[in-house]
N, C-alpha and C positions, 0 to 999 in steps of 0.2 A: 764604552769599551776601552777608553784610554786615549791619551794624546798621541799625535803623530808628528814627527819632525823630519822633513826631507832635507837632504843636503847633497852636495857634490856636483851641482850643475855648473855650467860655464859656457865659454865660447870655444868652438872647435871647428876646424876646417872640414869640408866634405871629405868623406873617406876615413875620417879619424874615429877615435873611440872615446868613450866616457863611461864612468860608473857612478850612478846615483844611489844614495842610501836613504833608508827610512827607519827611524827608531821609534818603537811604540812603547808607551808607558802603560803596560798592562801585565798582570801577574800570570796570565794564562795564554801568552802569545802563541805558543805552539799549537793550540787548538783551533786557531783561526785561519781561514783562507785569506790571503792578502793579495791585493791587486795593485798594479801600477796603472795610472791613467794619465792622459795628457790633454791639454787644451791649447789649441793654437788660436791666434787672434781671429775673431769673427766666426769661429767654429765651435761646435758643441764638444764637450768633454767626451773622450772615448777611452775604452779599455785597451790597454797596450798588452798586458800580460797578467796572469794570475798564477799563484802557487797555492795548492791546497795543503792541508795539515799533513797529509801523507807524503807530500813531495811531488805529486803530479802537477804538471804545468800545462798551460795553454796560452796561445799567443794570437794577437790580431794578425790578419793576413798581411798587412803592410810591413810587419817587423819580423815575420817568421824567417829563421835562418840568420838573422842579424843581431837580435836581442836575446839575452838570457836572464831569466829571473831566478833568484836563489834566496835562501833564508838561512839565518844563523839563530836558532831558537835560544841559545845560551846568551846571546846579546840582544834579544828582542828586536832583531834588525832584518829587513828585507832589502835586497839589492836588485838593481837592474843594470846589467852590463850591456852597453850599446856599442856595437861595432858597425863599420861601413856606414857611418852616419851620412844622411842626406839633408839638404836644405828643408825638405818637407817634414823632417823630424823636429824642426824648431817649434817649441811649445813650452808651456809650464807643465812640469811633471809632478804628479801627486801620487801618494800611496793612500790606501784605505783598506779597511776591513771589507772584504768582498761582499759578505752577506748584507752589510748595512747599506751598501750602494744598491744592491738588488731590491731591498725593501724601501728605499727612499729615505732612510733614517740617518744617512752618513753626515758627519760633521767634517768639513774639509780644513786641512792645514793651509799654510802659505804656499806650499809647493816649492819647486826649485826650477829656475829658468835654464833651459838648454837652447843654445843658439848655434846653428850650423851655417857657416858661411860657404859660399860657392867659390 
């Protein structure tokens, strides 16, 4: 379904904000549900947020009210705006096609590192 390239991570202090981006190389990006995932050291990868083709969104409990997922179909890009960041948000953040993760057929990119200092 195409390559995914994440960007925008970095080091931020607790309480700060960061926006990460993910560009997909696919011709029919608008038809896919896209998810942001994260993996902290020693932990399993978890779903952070998902945005469906119609624009509906859903979030993990730990980020509700702090993170916002959005997409720009003209740019084949999905974004994750992260506010009120906490040290527990430190992880490598990945995006992927939501359905491929559900079916276990996803290919993962390099992700982008987000580090929140206390």
